[in-house]
Steps between C-alpha positions, in 0.01 A plus 500: 500500500307551178681445171305560179179540708549145632573413861844351576684385810854635495780314678827691532817361661842663540803375308805497730860515378650434762266507797399764642556708186196517273599506134150497359147377533334204337124510451223279366141597431228235526162577348205484735241389248216251469745208511660629819155552654394146405820355652436700816146365514621141448742543790273682744149396383401868521383714209718806444444821307758774438334838443642836397305777670697786344172632366240414770214562256645241260688231692692260278538125556868413449461125563234280659397139554133597488282515187503848340159621634597399854846653464343830391273493809806440719681791329210735574490384864879548527474854365212574738700363792788738421279809487268405789771345718258221583542144389203264487573160664285320243447586138202372301599398149285344227601141584532510883572714805869536579692574817726777377827656610617825341873579525660816368842426349743788451679503163836646395438827321134415441169542674422218744293207382237301684555129551165339574480147639164326482381169641153378397257442786304226318748217555583626850134499605402176323533291817296752703229509231484119494464499879230765473309281252528199732373708794205632298404150383537360854285782639231440237501127573476565875211741442315245286556229762382731780185585300416131447563428869280795603210373282542148642493626862206732427307213343573275798366765738199613297367158393383395853351849553304465175374155613386652831325785318323250272395289802373815676278584200344151517435535874351847446271347238369249757706194409606369844572146385814582304838446667840652421823305517818708505829312506683771695640514851538881520245777539 
């Protein structure tokens, strides 16, 4: 519930005297604030943002583990997800792209709020990006090696042909005394 425009979790238990007769109710309200959000993040390693979408044009961040500009972006996306009934699986924020889960939470006597859980993709994809870099470098090295090998093979094939062409020019010029010595056993 919201008390003094702040989000609270309300725990209510019956007071029995004697059981099964209920004599009264005992209740405690716990604030869901920045400290609660930070504790939730420490436990789950997931960023969390609580958003009031009472006024969809002006969503209000009630508590968040994200920096204020990112929290405001999440609030706008939460409000848009309520009105459009579509929820983007990833949400680009200024510092990273996040896998995002939007959950509507009903409130007692209040409009529902949006609980938005975000997990940054950067750390999740770090291993894949490192593998991608290794594959790119390996491919470039293989390409360079293949290029060197192709030049070496081409030189080995063209050098005897160039010697034959040079010898043919001498014979065409009337020099029949010259001999050619090729150290090859193929064609």
